[in-house]
KEFI-289125 format. One record per atom (N, C-alpha, C): residue in three letters; atom name; x, y, z. Coordinates in steps of 0.05 Angstrom, whole numbers. Example, Ala and Ser with C-alpha at 12.3 -4.5 7.8 and 13.67 -1.06 7.14 Angstrom:
KEFI-289125
rec code->ALA | site->N | x->264 | y->-114 | z->156
rec code->ALA | site->CA | x->246 | y->-90 | z->156
rec code->ALA | site->C | x->264 | y->-66 | z->156
rec code->SER | site->N | x->257 | y->-45 | z->142
rec code->SER | site->CA | x->273 | y->-21 | z->143
rec code->SER | site->C | x->258 | y->1 | z->157
This chain:
KEFI-289125
rec code->MET | site->N | x->-128 | y->1224 | z->92
rec code->MET | site->CA | x->-148 | y->1207 | z->82
rec code->MET | site->C | x->-134 | y->1182 | z->70
rec code->THR | site->N | x->-144 | y->1159 | z->78
rec code->THR | site->CA | x->-132 | y->1134 | z->67
rec code->THR | site->C | x->-147 | y->1125 | z->42
rec code->PRO | site->N | x->-132 | y->1117 | z->23
rec code->PRO | site->CA | x->-145 | y->1108 | z->-2
rec code->PRO | site->C | x->-160 | y->1082 | z->4
rec code->THR | site->N | x->-184 | y->1079 | z->-7
rec code->THR | site->CA | x->-199 | y->1054 | z->-4
rec code->THR | site->C | x->-188 | y->1034 | z->-24
rec code->ARG | site->N | x->-186 | y->1010 | z->-14
rec code->ARG | site->CA | x->-176 | y->988 | z->-30
rec code->ARG | site->C | x->-198 | y->974 | z->-45
rec code->LYS | site->N | x->-194 | y->968 | z->-70
rec code->LYS | site->CA | x->-214 | y->955 | z->-86
rec code->LYS | site->C | x->-215 | y->926 | z->-77
rec code->GLU | site->N | x->-239 | y->915 | z->-75
rec code->GLU | site->CA | x->-244 | y->888 | z->-65
rec code->GLU | site->C | x->-233 | y->868 | z->-86
rec code->THR | site->N | x->-219 | y->848 | z->-77
rec code->THR | site->CA | x->-208 | y->827 | z->-94
rec code->THR | site->C | x->-231 | y->808 | z->-102
rec code->PRO | site->N | x->-235 | y->802 | z->-128
rec code->PRO | site->CA | x->-256 | y->784 | z->-135
rec code->PRO | site->C | x->-251 | y->756 | z->-126
rec code->ASP | site->N | x->-271 | y->740 | z->-120
rec code->ASP | site->CA | x->-269 | y->713 | z->-112
rec code->ASP | site->C | x->-271 | y->695 | z->-137
rec code->LEU | site->N | x->-249 | y->693 | z->-151
rec code->LEU | site->CA | x->-248 | y->678 | z->-176
rec code->LEU | site->C | x->-253 | y->648 | z->-172
rec code->LEU | site->N | x->-240 | y->637 | z->-152
rec code->LEU | site->CA | x->-243 | y->608 | z->-147
rec code->LEU | site->C | x->-271 | y->602 | z->-139
rec code->GLY | site->N | x->-283 | y->619 | z->-123
rec code->GLY | site->CA | x->-311 | y->615 | z->-114
rec code->GLY | site->C | x->-330 | y->616 | z->-138
rec code->GLU | site->N | x->-324 | y->634 | z->-157
rec code->GLU | site->CA | x->-341 | y->636 | z->-180
rec code->GLU | site->C | x->-338 | y->612 | z->-198
rec code->ILE | site->N | x->-314 | y->602 | z->-201
rec code->ILE | site->CA | x->-309 | y->578 | z->-217
rec code->ILE | site->C | x->-323 | y->554 | z->-205
rec code->LEU | site->N | x->-320 | y->551 | z->-179
rec code->LEU | site->CA | x->-332 | y->527 | z->-166
rec code->LEU | site->C | x->-361 | y->531 | z->-160
rec code->GLY | site->N | x->-371 | y->554 | z->-164
rec code->GLY | site->CA | x->-400 | y->559 | z->-160
rec code->GLY | site->C | x->-408 | y->564 | z->-131
rec code->SER | site->N | x->-389 | y->570 | z->-113
rec code->SER | site->CA | x->-396 | y->575 | z->-86
rec code->SER | site->C | x->-399 | y->605 | z->-81
rec code->LYS | site->N | x->-412 | y->612 | z->-60
rec code->LYS | site->CA | x->-416 | y->640 | z->-54
rec code->LYS | site->C | x->-391 | y->650 | z->-39
rec code->PRO | site->N | x->-384 | y->675 | z->-42
rec code->PRO | site->CA | x->-361 | y->686 | z->-27
rec code->PRO | site->C | x->-367 | y->684 | z->3
rec code->VAL | site->N | x->-347 | y->677 | z->18
rec code->VAL | site->CA | x->-350 | y->675 | z->47
rec code->VAL | site->C | x->-354 | y->702 | z->60
rec code->ILE | site->N | x->-339 | y->722 | z->51
rec code->ILE | site->CA | x->-340 | y->749 | z->62
rec code->ILE | site->C | x->-357 | y->766 | z->44
rec code->SER | site->N | x->-379 | y->777 | z->55
rec code->SER | site->CA | x->-396 | y->794 | z->39
rec code->SER | site->C | x->-399 | y->822 | z->50
rec code->ALA | site->N | x->-385 | y->828 | z->72
rec code->ALA | site->CA | x->-387 | y->855 | z->84
rec code->ALA | site->C | x->-369 | y->874 | z->68
rec code->PRO | site->N | x->-375 | y->900 | z->68
rec code->PRO | site->CA | x->-358 | y->920 | z->55
rec code->PRO | site->C | x->-330 | y->920 | z->67
rec code->ALA | site->N | x->-311 | y->929 | z->52
rec code->ALA | site->CA | x->-283 | y->929 | z->60
rec code->ALA | site->C | x->-279 | y->944 | z->87
rec code->GLU | site->N | x->-293 | y->966 | z->91
rec code->GLU | site->CA | x->-289 | y->981 | z->115
rec code->GLU | site->C | x->-298 | y->965 | z->140
rec code->VAL | site->N | x->-319 | y->949 | z->137
rec code->VAL | site->CA | x->-329 | y->933 | z->160
rec code->VAL | site->C | x->-310 | y->910 | z->164
rec code->ARG | site->N | x->-300 | y->898 | z->143
rec code->ARG | site->CA | x->-282 | y->875 | z->146
rec code->ARG | site->C | x->-256 | y->883 | z->159
rec code->GLU | site->N | x->-246 | y->907 | z->153
rec code->GLU | site->CA | x->-221 | y->916 | z->165
rec code->GLU | site->C | x->-224 | y->920 | z->195
rec code->ALA | site->N | x->-248 | y->927 | z->204
rec code->ALA | site->CA | x->-253 | y->931 | z->232
rec code->ALA | site->C | x->-255 | y->905 | z->248
rec code->GLN | site->N | x->-261 | y->883 | z->234
rec code->GLN | site->CA | x->-264 | y->857 | z->248
rec code->GLN | site->C | x->-237 | y->843 | z->250
rec code->PRO | site->N | x->-232 | y->829 | z->272
rec code->PRO | site->CA | x->-208 | y->813 | z->273
rec code->PRO | site->C | x->-210 | y->790 | z->253
rec code->ALA | site->N | x->-187 | y->780 | z->244
rec code->ALA | site->CA | x->-186 | y->759 | z->224
rec code->ALA | site->C | x->-200 | y->734 | z->234
rec code->SER | site->N | x->-199 | y->729 | z->261
rec code->SER | site->CA | x->-211 | y->705 | z->272
rec code->SER | site->C | x->-241 | y->706 | z->271
rec code->ALA | site->N | x->-253 | y->729 | z->267
rec code->ALA | site->CA | x->-282 | y->731 | z->267
rec code->ALA | site->C | x->-294 | y->721 | z->240
rec code->VAL | site->N | x->-278 | y->720 | z->219
rec code->VAL | site->CA | x->-287 | y->711 | z->194
rec code->VAL | site->C | x->-281 | y->681 | z->191
rec code->VAL | site->N | x->-301 | y->664 | z->191
rec code->VAL | site->CA | x->-297 | y->636 | z->190
rec code->VAL | site->C | x->-312 | y->625 | z->166
rec code->ALA | site->N | x->-299 | y->608 | z->150
rec code->ALA | site->CA | x->-312 | y->596 | z->127
rec code->ALA | site->C | x->-326 | y->571 | z->136
rec code->ALA | site->N | x->-349 | y->566 | z->124
rec code->ALA | site->CA | x->-364 | y->541 | z->130
rec code->ALA | site->C | x->-350 | y->518 | z->116
rec code->PRO | site->N | x->-350 | y->494 | z->129
rec code->PRO | site->CA | x->-337 | y->471 | z->116
rec code->PRO | site->C | x->-352 | y->463 | z->91
rec code->PRO | site->N | x->-337 | y->454 | z->70
rec code->PRO | site->CA | x->-351 | y->446 | z->46
rec code->PRO | site->C | x->-369 | y->422 | z->50
rec code->GLU | site->N | x->-390 | y->421 | z->35
rec code->GLU | site->CA | x->-408 | y->398 | z->37
rec code->GLU | site->C | x->-396 | y->374 | z->23
rec code->PRO | site->N | x->-400 | y->350 | z->34
rec code->PRO | site->CA | x->-388 | y->326 | z->22
rec code->PRO | site->C | x->-400 | y->321 | z->-5
rec code->VAL | site->N | x->-383 | y->311 | z->-23
rec code->VAL | site->CA | x->-391 | y->305 | z->-50
rec code->VAL | site->C | x->-393 | y->275 | z->-52
rec code->GLU | site->N | x->-414 | y->264 | z->-63
rec code->GLU | site->CA | x->-418 | y->235 | z->-65
rec code->GLU | site->C | x->-405 | y->226 | z->-91
rec code->VAL | site->N | x->-387 | y->207 | z->-89
rec code->VAL | site->CA | x->-373 | y->197 | z->-112
rec code->VAL | site->C | x->-383 | y->169 | z->-118
rec code->PRO | site->N | x->-391 | y->163 | z->-143
rec code->PRO | site->CA | x->-401 | y->136 | z->-149
rec code->PRO | site->C | x->-380 | y->115 | z->-142
rec code->GLY | site->N | x->-389 | y->93 | z->-130
rec code->GLY | site->CA | x->-370 | y->71 | z->-123
rec code->GLY | site->C | x->-357 | y->75 | z->-96
rec code->GLU | site->N | x->-359 | y->99 | z->-84
rec code->GLU | site->CA | x->-347 | y->104 | z->-58
rec code->GLU | site->C | x->-369 | y->104 | z->-37
rec code->PRO | site->N | x->-362 | y->96 | z->-12
rec code->PRO | site->CA | x->-383 | y->97 | z->9
rec code->PRO | site->C | x->-392 | y->126 | z->15
rec code->ALA | site->N | x->-417 | y->129 | z->22
rec code->ALA | site->CA | x->-428 | y->155 | z->28
rec code->ALA | site->C | x->-414 | y->167 | z->52
rec code->ALA | site->N | x->-413 | y->194 | z->54
rec code->ALA | site->CA | x->-400 | y->207 | z->76
rec code->ALA | site->C | x->-414 | y->199 | z->102
rec code->GLY | site->N | x->-398 | y->193 | z->122
rec code->GLY | site->CA | x->-408 | y->186 | z->148
rec code->GLY | site->C | x->-414 | y->156 | z->150
rec code->SER | site->N | x->-414 | y->142 | z->128
rec code->SER | site->CA | x->-420 | y->113 | z->130
rec code->SER | site->C | x->-394 | y->98 | z->134
rec code->LYS | site->N | x->-395 | y->74 | z->144
rec code->LYS | site->CA | x->-372 | y->58 | z->150
rec code->LYS | site->C | x->-362 | y->46 | z->124
rec code->PRO | site->N | x->-336 | y->50 | z->116
rec code->PRO | site->CA | x->-327 | y->39 | z->91
rec code->PRO | site->C | x->-324 | y->8 | z->93
rec code->ARG | site->N | x->-330 | y->-5 | z->71
rec code->ARG | site->CA | x->-328 | y->-34 | z->71
rec code->ARG | site->C | x->-299 | y->-42 | z->65
rec code->ALA | site->N | x->-290 | y->-63 | z->78
rec code->ALA | site->CA | x->-263 | y->-72 | z->73
rec code->ALA | site->C | x->-262 | y->-86 | z->46
rec code->ALA | site->N | x->-241 | y->-81 | z->31
rec code->ALA | site->CA | x->-238 | y->-94 | z->5
rec code->ALA | site->C | x->-230 | y->-123 | z->10
rec code->ARG | site->N | x->-241 | y->-141 | z->-5
rec code->ARG | site->CA | x->-235 | y->-169 | z->-3
rec code->ARG | site->C | x->-213 | y->-176 | z->-23
rec code->LYS | site->N | x->-193 | y->-190 | z->-13
rec code->LYS | site->CA | x->-171 | y->-199 | z->-30
rec code->LYS | site->C | x->-172 | y->-229 | z->-31
rec code->PRO | site->N | x->-165 | y->-240 | z->-54
rec code->PRO | site->CA | x->-162 | y->-269 | z->-55
rec code->PRO | site->C | x->-139 | y->-278 | z->-38
rec code->ALA | site->N | x->-141 | y->-303 | z->-27
rec code->ALA | site->CA | x->-119 | y->-313 | z->-10
rec code->ALA | site->C | x->-94 | y->-316 | z->-26
rec code->SER | site->N | x->-96 | y->-323 | z->-51
rec code->SER | site->CA | x->-72 | y->-324 | z->-68
rec code->SER | site->C | x->-81 | y->-317 | z->-96
rec code->GLN | site->N | x->-63 | y->-306 | z->-112
rec code->GLN | site->CA | x->-70 | y->-299 | z->-139
rec code->GLN | site->C | x->-46 | y->-307 | z->-157
rec code->PRO | site->N | x->-52 | y->-316 | z->-181
rec code->PRO | site->CA | x->-30 | y->-324 | z->-199
rec code->PRO | site->C | x->-12 | y->-300 | z->-206
rec code->ALA | site->N | x->14 | y->-306 | z->-209
rec code->ALA | site->CA | x->32 | y->-286 | z->-217
rec code->ALA | site->C | x->25 | y->-278 | z->-246
rec code->GLU | site->N | x->25 | y->-252 | z->-251
rec code->GLU | site->CA | x->16 | y->-242 | z->-277
rec code->GLU | site->C | x->40 | y->-235 | z->-294
rec code->THR | site->N | x->38 | y->-241 | z->-320
rec code->THR | site->CA | x->58 | y->-233 | z->-339
rec code->THR | site->C | x->48 | y->-208 | z->-353
rec code->PRO | site->N | x->64 | y->-187 | z->-356
rec code->PRO | site->CA | x->54 | y->-162 | z->-368
rec code->PRO | site->C | x->44 | y->-168 | z->-397
rec code->ALA | site->N | x->23 | y->-153 | z->-405
rec code->ALA | site->CA | x->12 | y->-156 | z->-431
rec code->ALA | site->C | x->31 | y->-143 | z->-451
rec code->PRO | site->N | x->33 | y->-154 | z->-476
rec code->PRO | site->CA | x->51 | y->-142 | z->-496
rec code->PRO | site->C | x->42 | y->-113 | z->-502
rec code->GLN | site->N | x->62 | y->-96 | z->-507
rec code->GLN | site->CA | x->57 | y->-68 | z->-513
rec code->GLN | site->C | x->64 | y->-62 | z->-542
rec code->SER | site->N | x->58 | y->-38 | z->-550
rec code->SER | site->CA | x->63 | y->-31 | z->-578
rec code->SER | site->C | x->93 | y->-31 | z->-584
rec code->ALA | site->N | x->99 | y->-31 | z->-610
rec code->ALA | site->CA | x->127 | y->-33 | z->-618
rec code->ALA | site->C | x->144 | y->-9 | z->-609
rec code->SER | site->N | x->132 | y->14 | z->-606
rec code->SER | site->CA | x->147 | y->38 | z->-599
rec code->SER | site->C | x->154 | y->38 | z->-569
rec code->ALA | site->N | x->139 | y->24 | z->-552
rec code->ALA | site->CA | x->145 | y->24 | z->-524
rec code->ALA | site->C | x->168 | y->5 | z->-518
rec code->PRO | site->N | x->184 | y->11 | z->-497
rec code->PRO | site->CA | x->206 | y->-8 | z->-491
rec code->PRO | site->C | x->195 | y->-35 | z->-482
rec code->GLU | site->N | x->210 | y->-55 | z->-487
rec code->GLU | site->CA | x->202 | y->-82 | z->-480
rec code->GLU | site->C | x->203 | y->-85 | z->-450
rec code->PRO | site->N | x->181 | y->-95 | z->-437
rec code->PRO | site->CA | x->182 | y->-98 | z->-408
rec code->PRO | site->C | x->202 | y->-121 | z->-400
rec code->ALA | site->N | x->213 | y->-118 | z->-376
rec code->ALA | site->CA | x->232 | y->-138 | z->-366
rec code->ALA | site->C | x->217 | y->-164 | z->-361
rec code->PRO | site->N | x->228 | y->-187 | z->-368
rec code->PRO | site->CA | x->215 | y->-212 | z->-362
rec code->PRO | site->C | x->214 | y->-217 | z->-332
rec code->PRO | site->N | x->194 | y->-232 | z->-323
rec code->PRO | site->CA | x->192 | y->-238 | z->-294
rec code->PRO | site->C | x->217 | y->-253 | z->-285
rec code->PRO | site->N | x->225 | y->-251 | z->-260
rec code->PRO | site->CA | x->248 | y->-266 | z->-251
rec code->PRO | site->C | x->244 | y->-296 | z->-255
rec code->ALA | site->N | x->265 | y->-310 | z->-260
rec code->ALA | site->CA | x->263 | y->-339 | z->-265
rec code->ALA | site->C | x->249 | y->-353 | z->-242
rec code->GLU | site->N | x->253 | y->-344 | z->-217
rec code->GLU | site->CA | x->241 | y->-358 | z->-195
rec code->GLU | site->C | x->211 | y->-353 | z->-193
rec code->ALA | site->N | x->200 | y->-333 | z->-207
rec code->ALA | site->CA | x->171 | y->-326 | z->-206
rec code->ALA | site->C | x->155 | y->-341 | z->-227
rec code->VAL | site->N | x->168 | y->-353 | z->-246
rec code->VAL | site->CA | x->153 | y->-367 | z->-268
rec code->VAL | site->C | x->139 | y->-391 | z->-256
rec code->GLY | site->N | x->113 | y->-393 | z->-261
rec code->GLY | site->CA | x->97 | y->-415 | z->-252
rec code->GLY | site->C | x->91 | y->-414 | z->-222
rec code->LYS | site->N | x->93 | y->-391 | z->-210
rec code->LYS | site->CA | x->87 | y->-388 | z->-181
rec code->LYS | site->C | x->63 | y->-370 | z->-177
rec code->VAL | site->N | x->51 | y->-372 | z->-154
rec code->VAL | site->CA | x->29 | y->-355 | z->-147
rec code->VAL | site->C | x->37 | y->-338 | z->-123
rec code->LYS | site->N | x->26 | y->-314 | z->-121
rec code->LYS | site->CA | x->32 | y->-296 | z->-99
rec code->LYS | site->C | x->14 | y->-303 | z->-75
rec code->ALA | site->N | x->26 | y->-305 | z->-52
rec code->ALA | site->CA | x->11 | y->-310 | z->-27
rec code->ALA | site->C | x->22 | y->-292 | z->-6
rec code->THR | site->N | x->4 | y->-281 | z->11
rec code->THR | site->CA | x->12 | y->-263 | z->32
rec code->THR | site->C | x->7 | y->-276 | z->59
rec code->PHE | site->N | x->27 | y->-275 | z->77
rec code->PHE | site->CA | x->24 | y->-286 | z->103
rec code->PHE | site->C | x->36 | y->-267 | z->123
rec code->TYR | site->N | x->26 | y->-268 | z->148
rec code->TYR | site->CA | x->36 | y->-250 | z->169
rec code->TYR | site->C | x->58 | y->-265 | z->184
rec code->LEU | site->N | x->80 | y->-251 | z->189
rec code->LEU | site->CA | x->102 | y->-261 | z->205
rec code->LEU | site->C | x->107 | y->-244 | z->229
rec code->SER | site->N | x->117 | y->-256 | z->250
rec code->SER | site->CA | x->125 | y->-240 | z->273
rec code->SER | site->C | x->150 | y->-224 | z->266
rec code->GLN | site->N | x->156 | y->-204 | z->281
rec code->GLN | site->CA | x->180 | y->-188 | z->276
rec code->GLN | site->C | x->205 | y->-205 | z->280
rec code->GLU | site->N | x->204 | y->-224 | z->299
rec code->GLU | site->CA | x->227 | y->-242 | z->304
rec code->GLU | site->C | x->231 | y->-260 | z->279
rec code->ALA | site->N | x->210 | y->-270 | z->268
rec code->ALA | site->CA | x->213 | y->-288 | z->244
rec code->ALA | site->C | x->223 | y->-271 | z->220
rec code->LEU | site->N | x->213 | y->-247 | z->217
rec code->LEU | site->CA | x->222 | y->-230 | z->195
rec code->LEU | site->C | x->252 | y->-223 | z->198
rec code->ASP | site->N | x->260 | y->-216 | z->222
rec code->ASP | site->CA | x->288 | y->-210 | z->227
rec code->ASP | site->C | x->306 | y->-235 | z->221
rec code->ALA | site->N | x->296 | y->-259 | z->230
rec code->ALA | site->CA | x->311 | y->-283 | z->225
rec code->ALA | site->C | x->313 | y->-289 | z->195
rec code->LEU | site->N | x->291 | y->-284 | z->180
rec code->LEU | site->CA | x->291 | y->-288 | z->151
rec code->LEU | site->C | x->312 | y->-270 | z->138
rec code->GLU | site->N | x->312 | y->-245 | z->145
rec code->GLU | site->CA | x->331 | y->-226 | z->133
rec code->GLU | site->C | x->360 | y->-233 | z->140
rec code->GLY | site->N | x->364 | y->-242 | z->165
rec code->GLY | site->CA | x->391 | y->-250 | z->174
rec code->GLY | site->C | x->400 | y->-275 | z->158
rec code->GLY | site->N | x->381 | y->-294 | z->155
rec code->GLY | site->CA | x->387 | y->-318 | z->140
rec code->GLY | site->C | x->393 | y->-312 | z->111
rec code->GLN | site->N | x->379 | y->-293 | z->99
rec code->GLN | site->CA | x->384 | y->-286 | z->71
rec code->GLN | site->C | x->413 | y->-274 | z->69
rec code->LEU | site->N | x->420 | y->-257 | z->87
rec code->LEU | site->CA | x->447 | y->-245 | z->86
rec code->LEU | site->C | x->468 | y->-267 | z->89
rec code->GLN | site->N | x->463 | y->-286 | z->108
rec code->GLN | site->CA | x->482 | y->-307 | z->113
rec code->GLN | site->C | x->485 | y->-325 | z->88
rec code->LEU | site->N | x->463 | y->-332 | z->76
rec code->LEU | site->CA | x->463 | y->-349 | z->52
rec code->LEU | site->C | x->477 | y->-335 | z->28
rec code->ARG | site->N | x->472 | y->-309 | z->26
rec code->ARG | site->CA | x->486 | y->-294 | z->4
rec code->ARG | site->C | x->516 | y->-293 | z->8
rec code->ARG | site->N | x->525 | y->-291 | z->34
rec code->ARG | site->CA | x->554 | y->-292 | z->39
rec code->ARG | site->C | x->566 | y->-319 | z->32
rec code->LEU | site->N | x->550 | y->-341 | z->37
rec code->LEU | site->CA | x->560 | y->-368 | z->31
rec code->LEU | site->C | x->560 | y->-374 | z->2
rec code->ALA | site->N | x->542 | y->-361 | z->-14
rec code->ALA | site->CA | x->539 | y->-367 | z->-42
rec code->ALA | site->C | x->562 | y->-356 | z->-58
rec code->ARG | site->N | x->566 | y->-369 | z->-82
rec code->ARG | site->CA | x->586 | y->-358 | z->-101
rec code->ARG | site->C | x->576 | y->-332 | z->-112
rec code->PRO | site->N | x->593 | y->-314 | z->-121
rec code->PRO | site->CA | x->584 | y->-288 | z->-130
rec code->PRO | site->C | x->561 | y->-288 | z->-151
rec code->LYS | site->N | x->562 | y->-307 | z->-169
rec code->LYS | site->CA | x->540 | y->-308 | z->-190
rec code->LYS | site->C | x->513 | y->-317 | z->-178
rec code->GLN | site->N | x->514 | y->-331 | z->-155
rec code->GLN | site->CA | x->489 | y->-342 | z->-143
rec code->GLN | site->C | x->477 | y->-323 | z->-123
rec code->ARG | site->N | x->492 | y->-303 | z->-114
rec code->ARG | site->CA | x->483 | y->-286 | z->-92
rec code->ARG | site->C | x->456 | y->-272 | z->-97
rec code->THR | site->N | x->452 | y->-263 | z->-122
rec code->THR | site->CA | x->427 | y->-249 | z->-127
rec code->THR | site->C | x->404 | y->-267 | z->-129
rec code->GLN | site->N | x->409 | y->-293 | z->-132
rec code->GLN | site->CA | x->387 | y->-313 | z->-134
rec code->GLN | site->C | x->376 | y->-321 | z->-107
rec code->VAL | site->N | x->390 | y->-314 | z->-85
rec code->VAL | site->CA | x->381 | y->-321 | z->-59
rec code->VAL | site->C | x->361 | y->-300 | z->-49
rec code->SER | site->N | x->335 | y->-305 | z->-53
rec code->SER | site->CA | x->314 | y->-286 | z->-45
rec code->SER | site->C | x->300 | y->-296 | z->-20
rec code->LYS | site->N | x->286 | y->-279 | z->-7
rec code->LYS | site->CA | x->270 | y->-287 | z->16
rec code->LYS | site->C | x->248 | y->-306 | z->8
rec code->SER | site->N | x->236 | y->-302 | z->-16
rec code->SER | site->CA | x->215 | y->-320 | z->-25
rec code->SER | site->C | x->226 | y->-348 | z->-29
rec code->LEU | site->N | x->250 | y->-350 | z->-40
rec code->LEU | site->CA | x->262 | y->-377 | z->-44
rec code->LEU | site->C | x->268 | y->-390 | z->-17
rec code->ILE | site->N | x->278 | y->-375 | z->2
rec code->ILE | site->CA | x->284 | y->-386 | z->29
rec code->ILE | site->C | x->259 | y->-396 | z->42
rec code->VAL | site->N | x->237 | y->-380 | z->41
rec code->VAL | site->CA | x->212 | y->-388 | z->54
rec code->VAL | site->C | x->201 | y->-413 | z->40
rec code->GLU | site->N | x->201 | y->-413 | z->13
rec code->GLU | site->CA | x->191 | y->-436 | z->-1
rec code->GLU | site->C | x->206 | y->-462 | z->6
rec code->GLN | site->N | x->232 | y->-461 | z->6
rec code->GLN | site->CA | x->248 | y->-485 | z->11
rec code->GLN | site->C | x->245 | y->-493 | z->40
rec code->ALA | site->N | x->244 | y->-475 | z->59
rec code->ALA | site->CA | x->241 | y->-482 | z->87
rec code->ALA | site->C | x->214 | y->-494 | z->92
rec code->LEU | site->N | x->193 | y->-484 | z->79
rec code->LEU | site->CA | x->166 | y->-495 | z->82
rec code->LEU | site->C | x->165 | y->-523 | z->70
rec code->LEU | site->N | x->177 | y->-527 | z->47
rec code->LEU | site->CA | x->177 | y->-554 | z->35
rec code->LEU | site->C | x->193 | y->-574 | z->53
rec code->ILE | site->N | x->215 | y->-566 | z->64
rec code->ILE | site->CA | x->231 | y->-583 | z->82
rec code->ILE | site->C | x->214 | y->-591 | z->106
rec code->ALA | site->N | x->201 | y->-571 | z->119
rec code->ALA | site->CA | x->186 | y->-576 | z->143
rec code->ALA | site->C | x->162 | y->-594 | z->137
rec code->LEU | site->N | x->149 | y->-590 | z->114
rec code->LEU | site->CA | x->125 | y->-606 | z->108
rec code->LEU | site->C | x->133 | y->-634 | z->99
rec code->ARG | site->N | x->156 | y->-637 | z->86
rec code->ARG | site->CA | x->166 | y->-665 | z->80
rec code->ARG | site->C | x->171 | y->-680 | z->106
rec code->GLU | site->N | x->184 | y->-667 | z->125
rec code->GLU | site->CA | x->189 | y->-680 | z->150
rec code->GLU | site->C | x->163 | y->-687 | z->165
rec code->LEU | site->N | x->144 | y->-670 | z->163
rec code->LEU | site->CA | x->118 | y->-675 | z->175
rec code->LEU | site->C | x->105 | y->-700 | z->163
rec code->THR | site->N | x->107 | y->-702 | z->136
rec code->THR | site->CA | x->96 | y->-725 | z->122
rec code->THR | site->C | x->111 | y->-751 | z->130
rec code->ASP | site->N | x->137 | y->-750 | z->132
rec code->ASP | site->CA | x->153 | y->-773 | z->138
rec code->ASP | site->C | x->151 | y->-782 | z->167
rec code->ARG | site->N | x->153 | y->-763 | z->185
rec code->ARG | site->CA | x->155 | y->-769 | z->214
rec code->ARG | site->C | x->129 | y->-764 | z->229
rec code->GLN | site->N | x->110 | y->-752 | z->217
rec code->GLN | site->CA | x->84 | y->-746 | z->228
rec code->GLN | site->C | x->86 | y->-732 | z->255
rec code->ASP | site->N | x->76 | y->-744 | z->277
rec code->ASP | site->CA | x->75 | y->-729 | z->303
rec code->ASP | site->C | x->103 | y->-727 | z->316
rec code->GLU | site->N | x->123 | y->-740 | z->304
rec code->GLU | site->CA | x->151 | y->-738 | z->315
rec code->GLU | site->C | x->166 | y->-716 | z->300
rec code->SER | site->N | x->154 | y->-702 | z->281
rec code->SER | site->CA | x->168 | y->-681 | z->267
rec code->SER | site->C | x->171 | y->-656 | z->284
rec code->GLN | site->N | x->190 | y->-639 | z->277
rec code->GLN | site->CA | x->194 | y->-614 | z->292
rec code->GLN | site->C | x->169 | y->-597 | z->291
rec code->LEU | site->N | x->157 | y->-595 | z->267
rec code->LEU | site->CA | x->133 | y->-578 | z->263
rec code->LEU | site->C | x->110 | y->-587 | z->281
rec code->ALA | site->N | x->105 | y->-613 | z->282
rec code->ALA | site->CA | x->84 | y->-624 | z->299
rec code->ALA | site->C | x->90 | y->-620 | z->328
rec code->ALA | site->N | x->115 | y->-623 | z->335
rec code->ALA | site->CA | x->123 | y->-619 | z->364
rec code->ALA | site->C | x->118 | y->-590 | z->372
rec code->MET | site->N | x->123 | y->-571 | z->354
rec code->MET | site->CA | x->119 | y->-543 | z->361
rec code->MET | site->C | x->90 | y->-534 | z->360
rec code->LEU | site->N | x->74 | y->-545 | z->342
rec code->LEU | site->CA | x->47 | y->-535 | z->338
rec code->LEU | site->C | x->25 | y->-551 | z->350
rec code->VAL | site->N | x->29 | y->-577 | z->354
rec code->VAL | site->CA | x->8 | y->-594 | z->364
rec code->VAL | site->C | x->15 | y->-603 | z->393
rec code->SER | site->N | x->-2 | y->-597 | z->411
rec code->SER | site->CA | x->3 | y->-605 | z->439
rec code->SER | site->C | x->-4 | y->-635 | z->442
rec code->GLN | site->N | x->13 | y->-649 | z->455
rec code->GLN | site->CA | x->10 | y->-678 | z->458
rec code->GLN | site->C | x->-4 | y->-684 | z->485
């Protein structure tokens, strides 16, 4: 004679308020293969501010550019936050898409400029600084030479 095993209580189901999935006596459950017992999927829960289940989520809108933020002062017991980098003061954050080729060229250019720079200047050569200076150079040339500039020749068909 095999000893009958006491049924394990469904504590999590009781806490969450769901009904136990298996309600047959232990003897019947042991006779069924494990694949025969299937739990029903949980019902979706509606969260305020979130799109309803099955509805198409709305894309979040981001501003084209946003001012660089300085951290708010914290209490005296908290460590002092690091100041923003000198190059970020008075700047705004802007996001643009670049081709993989342009991104690889930017990273290669940064490495090359860091090798050319004196040791104390190497950390100041950032991708943001390179992009900003290259953009200003190209736009100054566009202003000076107009349709004869390199930028106009590449972007505007004559």
